All heavy atoms as an XYZ file, in Angstrom:
589
protein
N       2.906     -6.089     -3.477
C       2.300     -5.271     -4.516
C       2.575     -5.946     -5.848
O       3.700     -6.311     -6.147
C       2.877     -3.847     -4.505
C       2.347     -3.043     -5.654
C       2.578     -3.159     -3.191
N       1.570     -6.130     -6.613
C       1.716     -6.785     -7.909
C       2.115     -5.774     -8.967
O       1.720     -4.616     -8.919
C       0.400     -7.451     -8.317
C      -0.024     -8.562     -7.381
C       0.879     -9.760     -7.459
O       1.582     -9.957     -8.431
N       0.872    -10.564     -6.424
N       2.873     -6.227     -9.943
C       3.369     -5.340    -10.979
C       2.258     -4.826    -11.898
O       2.437     -3.818    -12.555
C       4.446     -6.033    -11.819
O       3.894     -7.235    -12.355
C       5.655     -6.347    -10.980
N       1.092     -5.474    -11.946
C       0.032     -5.007    -12.838
C      -0.546     -3.672    -12.370
O      -1.182     -2.974    -13.132
C      -1.065     -6.065    -12.996
S      -1.908     -6.500    -11.477
N      -0.348     -3.289    -11.126
C      -0.820     -1.984    -10.667
C       0.202     -0.915    -10.954
O      -0.109      0.252    -10.985
C      -1.165     -2.013     -9.185
C      -2.186     -0.973     -8.839
C      -3.475     -0.925     -9.270
C      -1.997      0.188     -8.042
N      -4.107      0.178     -8.773
C      -3.223      0.881     -8.011
C      -0.926      0.702     -7.332
C      -3.404      2.055     -7.305
C      -1.107      1.879     -6.624
C      -2.339      2.539     -6.624
N       1.435     -1.303    -11.152
C       2.482     -0.371    -11.509
C       3.504     -0.194    -10.403
O       3.157      0.236     -9.301
N       4.730     -0.562    -10.710
C       5.790     -0.435     -9.720
C       6.010      1.019     -9.316
O       6.256      1.304     -8.151
C       7.095     -1.009    -10.271
C       7.089     -2.497    -10.419
C       8.451     -2.956    -10.899
C       8.282     -4.001    -11.970
N       9.542     -4.451    -12.521
N       5.914      1.918    -10.278
C       6.121      3.337     -9.948
C       5.057      3.846     -8.992
O       5.340      4.588     -8.056
C       6.139      4.188    -11.208
C       7.461      4.142    -11.937
C       7.487      5.129    -13.041
N       6.419      4.787    -13.988
C       6.193      5.397    -15.124
N       6.941      6.405    -15.479
N       5.227      5.025    -15.924
N       3.814      3.464     -9.218
C       2.734      3.902     -8.337
C       2.915      3.310     -6.944
O       2.745      4.002     -5.936
C       1.363      3.500     -8.905
O       1.228      4.066    -10.206
C       0.224      3.985     -8.020
N       3.281      2.046     -6.887
C       3.508      1.399     -5.590
C       4.653      2.076     -4.844
O       4.546      2.345     -3.640
C       3.801     -0.081     -5.795
N       5.733      2.378     -5.543
C       6.877      3.044     -4.916
C       6.495      4.444     -4.454
O       6.925      4.904     -3.387
C       8.048      3.090     -5.882
N       5.677      5.122     -5.235
C       5.226      6.475     -4.859
C       4.366      6.419     -3.598
O       4.540      7.220     -2.677
C       4.444      7.101     -6.006
C       3.903      8.476     -5.700
C       3.368      9.135     -6.966
N       2.610     10.320     -6.703
C       3.137     11.492     -6.344
N       4.429     11.609     -6.204
N       2.365     12.544     -6.129
N       3.437      5.474     -3.541
C       2.597      5.333     -2.357
C       3.443      5.009     -1.122
O       3.225      5.562     -0.045
C       1.545      4.242     -2.573
C       0.406      4.599     -3.510
C      -0.412      3.361     -3.848
C      -0.472      5.679     -2.914
N       4.421      4.144     -1.308
C       5.286      3.789     -0.190
C       6.077      5.012      0.293
O       6.186      5.256      1.491
C       6.239      2.669     -0.574
C       7.105      2.221      0.588
C       8.095      1.167      0.200
O       8.627      1.194     -0.896
N       8.345      0.247      1.093
N       6.611      5.792     -0.631
C       7.375      6.989     -0.268
C       6.491      8.011      0.449
O       6.915      8.626      1.441
C       8.006      7.606     -1.514
N       5.265      8.186     -0.022
C       4.345      9.122      0.621
C       3.976      8.655      2.027
O       3.876      9.469      2.958
C       3.092      9.316     -0.228
C       3.305     10.051     -1.551
C       2.057      9.935     -2.433
C       3.668     11.506     -1.311
N       3.783      7.350      2.194
C       3.505      6.804      3.530
C       4.702      7.014      4.444
O       4.541      7.353      5.618
C       3.159      5.319      3.449
S       1.498      4.980      2.862
N       5.884      6.828      3.912
C       7.104      6.999      4.704
C       7.254      8.447      5.167
O       7.691      8.698      6.287
C       8.320      6.555      3.891
C       9.607      6.510      4.672
C       9.623      5.516      5.831
O       8.864      4.528      5.793
O      10.388      5.744      6.778
N       6.864      9.394      4.315
C       6.906     10.804      4.703
C       5.918     11.099      5.824
O       6.210     11.825      6.761
C       6.578     11.701      3.511
C       7.645     11.784      2.469
C       7.182     12.587      1.255
O       6.086     13.143      1.223
N       8.022     12.625      0.233
N       4.734     10.533      5.705
C       3.669     10.815      6.663
C       3.840     10.049      7.972
O       3.524     10.563      9.045
C       2.315     10.480      6.046
C       1.175     11.115      6.809
C      -0.116     11.072      6.059
N      -0.066     11.922      4.869
C      -1.100     12.141      4.080
N      -2.252     11.576      4.337
N      -0.991     12.900      3.025
N       4.332      8.825      7.877
C       4.488      7.974      9.067
C       5.720      7.086      8.878
O       5.598      5.945      8.426
C       3.242      7.131      9.276
N       6.904      7.615      9.199
C       8.142      6.840      9.005
C       8.072      5.461      9.661
O       7.621      5.321     10.794
C       9.206      7.716      9.667
C       8.657      9.104      9.584
C       7.165      8.943      9.751
N       8.486      4.452      8.898
C       8.492      3.083      9.394
C       7.171      2.353      9.257
O       7.050      1.194      9.655
N       6.170      3.005      8.675
C       4.845      2.382      8.557
C       4.868      1.150      7.656
O       4.246      0.143      7.963
C       3.833      3.391      7.991
C       2.427      2.851      7.739
C       1.734      2.563      9.062
C       1.614      3.831      6.919
N       5.586      1.238      6.540
C       5.550      0.164      5.548
C       6.885     -0.567      5.459
O       7.936      0.024      5.643
C       5.201      0.743      4.175
C       3.823      1.372      4.131
S       3.394      1.979      2.495
C       3.023      0.455      1.663
N       6.794     -1.835      5.144
C       7.984     -2.614      4.824
C       8.373     -2.336      3.376
O       7.621     -1.710      2.632
C       7.705     -4.109      4.975
C       7.447     -4.527      6.392
C       7.261     -6.002      6.452
N       6.960     -6.431      7.815
C       6.710     -7.663      8.140
N       6.697     -8.608      7.218
N       6.454     -7.974      9.381
N       9.525     -2.854      2.969
C       9.928     -2.726      1.571
C       8.905     -3.406      0.676
O       8.234     -4.366      1.088
C      11.295     -3.374      1.344
C      12.417     -2.597      2.014
O      12.234     -1.394      2.293
O      13.471     -3.204      2.262
N       8.786     -2.925     -0.556
C       7.877     -3.545     -1.519
C       8.347     -4.953     -1.821
O       9.540     -5.216     -1.931
C       7.842     -2.741     -2.817
C       7.265     -1.336     -2.715
C       7.378     -0.636     -4.059
C       5.827     -1.375     -2.259
N       7.400     -5.845     -1.959
C       7.695     -7.234     -2.293
C       7.057     -7.525     -3.649
O       5.832     -7.619     -3.750
C       7.136     -8.172     -1.221
C       7.350     -9.658     -1.419
C       8.839     -9.991     -1.504
C       6.706    -10.432     -0.287
N       7.875     -7.603     -4.663
C       7.376     -7.861     -6.015
C       7.495     -9.340     -6.303
O       8.560     -9.934     -6.125
C       8.164     -7.045     -7.042
C       8.130     -5.533     -6.825
C       9.047     -4.852     -7.821
C       6.720     -5.004     -6.941
N       6.427     -9.932     -6.737
C       6.385    -11.366     -7.017
C       5.731    -11.629     -8.364
O       4.948    -10.826     -8.843
C       5.564    -12.098     -5.959
C       6.160    -12.069     -4.602
C       5.308    -12.885     -3.673
N       5.955    -12.958     -2.378
C       5.587    -13.780     -1.439
N       4.564    -14.583     -1.628
N       6.207    -13.795     -0.297
N       6.032    -12.787     -8.897
C       5.386    -13.214    -10.133
C       4.040    -13.879     -9.830
O       3.256    -14.130    -10.733
C       6.290    -14.179    -10.891
N       3.761    -14.149     -8.560
C       2.492    -14.783     -8.172
C       1.327    -13.854     -8.463
O       1.482    -12.640     -8.478
C       2.506    -15.102     -6.677
O       3.587    -15.912     -6.348
N       0.162    -14.455     -8.681
C      -1.033    -13.650     -8.930
C      -2.083    -13.987     -7.878
O      -2.303    -15.132     -7.555
C      -1.586    -13.928    -10.328
C      -0.616    -13.559    -11.410
C      -1.212    -13.555    -12.775
N      -1.985    -14.754    -13.086
C      -2.566    -14.964    -14.260
N      -2.445    -14.081    -15.222
N      -3.257    -16.045    -14.479
N      -2.735    -12.974     -7.375
C      -3.790    -13.141     -6.380
C      -5.063    -12.453     -6.858
O      -5.671    -11.681     -6.138
C      -3.339    -12.575     -5.033
C      -2.107    -13.255     -4.488
C      -0.845    -12.739     -4.741
C      -2.215    -14.425     -3.761
C       0.287    -13.362     -4.244
C      -1.095    -15.063     -3.272
C       0.156    -14.528     -3.519
O       1.263    -15.158     -3.044
N      -5.407    -12.667     -8.099
C      -6.593    -12.130     -8.776
C      -6.475    -10.667     -9.194
O      -7.416    -10.119     -9.745
C      -7.872    -12.327     -7.948
C      -8.228    -13.775     -7.793
O      -7.920    -14.594     -8.648
N      -8.883    -14.110     -6.701
N      -5.329    -10.002     -8.951
C      -5.184     -8.630     -9.398
C      -5.199     -8.534    -10.917
O      -5.529     -7.491    -11.457
C      -3.875     -7.998     -8.896
C      -3.832     -7.773     -7.429
C      -3.211     -8.956     -6.717
O      -3.482    -10.109     -7.030
N      -2.387     -8.679     -5.751
N      -4.834     -9.600    -11.591
C      -4.803     -9.598    -13.048
C      -6.209     -9.562    -13.660
O      -6.362     -9.325    -14.845
C      -4.040    -10.826    -13.558
C      -4.714    -12.120    -13.212
N      -4.740    -12.626    -11.921
C      -5.386    -13.001    -13.971
C      -5.399    -13.770    -11.912
N      -5.805    -14.022    -13.152
N      -7.229     -9.762    -12.858
C      -8.597     -9.817    -13.381
C      -9.177     -8.437    -13.684
O     -10.102     -8.319    -14.475
C      -9.511    -10.562    -12.401
C      -9.144    -12.040    -12.173
C     -10.059    -12.648    -11.125
C      -9.200    -12.816    -13.473
N      -8.665     -7.412    -13.044
C      -9.133     -6.049    -13.297
C      -7.933     -5.110    -13.361
O      -6.933     -5.331    -12.682
C     -10.084     -5.554    -12.187
O      -9.416     -5.601    -10.932
C     -11.344     -6.381    -12.120
N      -8.026     -4.052    -14.150
C      -6.901     -3.115    -14.235
C      -6.713     -2.349    -12.922
O      -7.673     -2.095    -12.199
C      -7.290     -2.171    -15.372
C      -8.758     -2.326    -15.530
C      -9.117     -3.701    -15.034
N      -5.472     -1.999    -12.645
C      -5.096     -1.197    -11.481
C      -5.480     -1.824    -10.150
O      -5.819     -1.131     -9.183
C      -5.655      0.216    -11.589
C      -5.063      1.005    -12.738
C      -5.638      2.400    -12.745
N      -5.819      2.987    -14.048
C      -6.712      2.664    -14.960
N      -7.566      1.725    -14.753
N      -6.777      3.291    -16.094
N      -5.452     -3.143    -10.073
C      -5.731     -3.820     -8.810
C      -4.497     -3.802     -7.925
O      -3.371     -3.709     -8.406
C      -6.121     -5.275     -9.065
O      -7.330     -5.344     -9.758
N      -4.716     -3.903     -6.638
C      -3.608     -3.876     -5.688
C      -3.929     -4.803     -4.527
O      -5.071     -4.871     -4.078
C      -3.429     -2.446     -5.169
C      -2.424     -2.320     -4.072
S      -2.133     -0.630     -3.482
C      -3.724      0.121     -3.478
N      -2.906     -5.497     -4.061
C      -3.032     -6.321     -2.872
C      -2.290     -5.603     -1.756
O      -1.109     -5.294     -1.884
C      -2.420     -7.706     -3.105
C      -2.345     -8.614     -1.887
C      -3.740     -8.977     -1.405
C      -1.563     -9.875     -2.227
N      -2.971     -5.322     -0.674
C      -2.378     -4.632      0.462
C      -2.652     -5.466      1.704
O      -3.800     -5.788      2.000
C      -2.998     -3.236      0.619
C      -2.555     -2.435      1.822
C      -1.100     -2.012      1.663
C      -3.455     -1.233      2.008
N      -1.602     -5.821      2.399
C      -1.745     -6.551      3.654
C      -1.481     -5.583      4.795
O      -0.496     -4.856      4.781
C      -0.786     -7.728      3.698
C      -1.098     -8.763      2.631
C      -0.135     -9.940      2.641
O       0.923     -9.844      3.300
O      -0.444    -10.937      1.999
N      -2.357     -5.572      5.773
C      -2.249     -4.642      6.895
C      -2.078     -5.422      8.180
O      -2.900     -6.269      8.510
C      -3.508     -3.742      6.996
C      -3.394     -2.798      8.178
C      -3.724     -2.974      5.703
N      -0.986     -5.119      8.893
C      -0.744     -5.745     10.184
C      -0.216     -7.164     10.062
O      -0.186     -7.755      8.984
N       0.233     -7.666     11.190
C       0.724     -9.043     11.286
C       0.212     -9.630     12.592
O      -0.472     -8.941     13.363
C       2.271     -9.087     11.314
O       2.731     -8.513     12.544
C       2.878     -8.357     10.135
N       0.592    -10.852     12.859
C       0.205    -11.469     14.125
C       0.814    -10.725     15.308
O       0.325    -10.818     16.428
C       0.640    -12.935     14.143
N       1.864     -9.938     15.048
C       2.518     -9.184     16.111
C       1.938     -7.812     16.355
O       2.414     -7.081     17.233
N       0.906     -7.426     15.594
C       0.292     -6.113     15.758
C      -1.033     -6.223     16.494
O      -1.783     -7.177     16.317
C       0.008     -5.458     14.400
C       1.265     -5.083     13.670
O       1.609     -5.711     12.687
N       1.948     -4.062     14.138
N      -1.320     -5.209     17.287
C      -2.637     -5.104     17.909
C      -3.609     -4.567     16.859
O      -3.207     -3.935     15.880
C      -2.578     -4.154     19.108
N      -4.881     -4.817     17.075
C      -5.903     -4.364     16.129
C      -5.850     -2.853     15.939
O      -5.947     -2.369     14.811
C      -7.294     -4.795     16.590
C      -8.465     -4.334     15.724
C      -8.317     -4.851     14.290
C      -9.785     -4.768     16.326
N      -5.680     -2.091     17.016
C      -5.653     -0.639     16.881
C      -4.463     -0.180     16.044
O      -4.562      0.808     15.307
C      -5.680      0.061     18.237
C      -4.471     -0.253     19.106
O      -4.035     -1.407     19.133
O      -3.983      0.686     19.777
N      -3.334     -0.885     16.085
C      -2.184     -0.550     15.250
C      -2.501     -0.790     13.778
O      -2.178      0.039     12.920
C      -0.967     -1.380     15.648
C      -0.416     -1.052     17.014
C       0.663     -2.018     17.447
O       0.539     -3.236     17.198
O       1.641     -1.544     18.049
N      -3.129     -1.916     13.489
C      -3.495     -2.229     12.110
C      -4.511     -1.230     11.571
O      -4.404     -0.774     10.431
C      -4.032     -3.659     12.017
N      -5.483     -0.865     12.382
C      -6.491      0.104     11.954
C      -5.872      1.475     11.711
O      -6.223      2.163     10.748
C      -7.615      0.202     12.994
C      -8.493     -1.042     13.128
C      -9.446     -0.889     14.314
C      -9.250     -1.316     11.850
N      -4.937      1.878     12.563
C      -4.254      3.169     12.373
C      -3.442      3.146     11.087
O      -3.446      4.107     10.323
C      -3.347      3.446     13.573
C      -2.477      4.665     13.425
C      -3.153      5.910     13.969
N      -2.220      7.033     13.913
C      -2.326      8.037     13.079
N      -3.348      8.112     12.260
N      -1.452      9.010     13.070
N      -2.766      2.037     10.820
C      -1.987      1.901      9.586
C      -2.885      1.987      8.362
O      -2.554      2.658      7.383
C      -1.229      0.571      9.579
O      -0.299      0.526     10.632
N      -4.018      1.300      8.402
C      -4.962      1.337      7.281
C      -5.503      2.746      7.073
O      -5.677      3.187      5.927
C      -6.106      0.359      7.531
N      -5.743      3.476      8.158
C      -6.236      4.848      8.058
C      -5.192      5.745      7.387
O      -5.527      6.522      6.483
C      -6.594      5.378      9.441
C      -7.165      6.780      9.393
O      -8.137      7.004      8.635
O      -6.635      7.664     10.087
N      -3.943      5.629      7.809
C      -2.881      6.440      7.208
C      -2.742      6.107      5.726
O      -2.677      6.998      4.881
C      -1.546      6.228      7.943
C      -1.633      6.789      9.364
C      -0.390      6.866      7.182
C      -0.480      6.364     10.261
N      -2.714      4.810      5.405
C      -2.575      4.417      4.004
C      -3.754      4.919      3.174
O      -3.568      5.407      2.062
C      -2.437      2.904      3.846
C      -2.272      2.508      2.416
C      -1.042      2.610      1.793
C      -3.355      2.056      1.670
C      -0.886      2.286      0.461
C      -3.212      1.725      0.337
C      -1.968      1.837     -0.271
N      -4.961      4.837      3.707
C      -6.132      5.277      2.932
C      -6.070      6.778      2.649
O      -6.460      7.228      1.576
C      -7.429      4.916      3.655
O      -7.585      5.658      4.840
N      -5.558      7.552      3.604
C      -5.399      8.992      3.367
C      -4.370      9.263      2.265
O      -4.584     10.106      1.399
C      -4.987      9.684      4.664
C      -6.068      9.700      5.716
C      -5.551     10.217      7.051
O      -4.582     10.954      7.112
N      -6.203      9.818      8.120
N      -3.251      8.533      2.322
C      -2.203      8.700      1.301
C      -2.732      8.288     -0.070
O      -2.520      8.982     -1.066
C      -0.944      7.889      1.680
C       0.035      7.807      0.529
C      -0.267      8.501      2.898
N      -3.436      7.161     -0.134
C      -3.995      6.685     -1.394
C      -4.987      7.698     -1.963
O      -4.938      8.029     -3.159
C      -4.663      5.327     -1.212
C      -5.302      4.717     -2.455
C      -4.274      4.483     -3.552
C      -6.015      3.422     -2.084
N      -5.858      8.221     -1.132
C      -6.847      9.215     -1.581
C      -6.128     10.464     -2.112
O      -6.491     10.966     -3.174
C      -7.791      9.579     -0.446
N      -5.129     10.939     -1.384
C      -4.378     12.115     -1.839
C      -3.732     11.855     -3.181
O      -3.727     12.716     -4.066
C      -3.319     12.507     -0.803
C      -3.911     13.159      0.428
O      -5.112     13.498      0.417
O      -3.157     13.319      1.416
N      -3.173     10.668     -3.342
C      -2.505     10.312     -4.592
C      -3.508     10.235     -5.754
O      -3.269     10.801     -6.822
C      -1.779      8.982     -4.416
S      -0.662      8.564     -5.761
N      -4.623      9.583     -5.532
C      -5.629      9.431     -6.591
C      -6.280     10.763     -6.949
O      -6.667     10.973     -8.098
C      -6.701      8.425     -6.158
C      -6.237      6.974     -6.031
C      -7.357      6.117     -5.447
C      -5.772      6.434     -7.362
N      -6.396     11.656     -5.988
C      -7.012     12.963     -6.226
C      -6.006     14.010     -6.702
O      -6.359     15.166     -6.909
C      -7.714     13.457     -4.961
C      -8.904     12.615     -4.508
C      -9.391     13.077     -3.140
C     -10.033     12.678     -5.537
N      -4.747     13.595     -6.857
C      -3.729     14.508     -7.329
C      -3.260     15.515     -6.305
O      -2.680     16.548     -6.643
N      -3.474     15.232     -5.039
C      -3.058     16.136     -3.951
C      -1.652     15.820     -3.451
O      -1.152     16.538     -2.609
C      -4.038     16.069     -2.797
C      -5.440     16.554     -3.151
C      -6.346     16.449     -1.951
C      -7.750     16.911     -2.270
N      -8.624     16.801     -1.096
N      -1.080     14.741     -3.936
C       0.258     14.339     -3.456
C       1.167     14.065     -4.646
O       0.739     13.758     -5.707
C       0.152     13.107     -2.586
């Protein structure tokens, strides 16, 4: 997660995901590297799954995260 989106927001999303699905997310990784998030405000880089995950696991993780993100953006969380 890049700092231009906001460390507090990233930490909040991670905490909400942890409540909904314990163990879903790894610890936040803050880096000085840029992956084009600096080009627009409130950009975020999210990586889903690894080589060790099945496709259905990655899709389930993305679904859970999208629900948490929507709740957060809509003020429901």
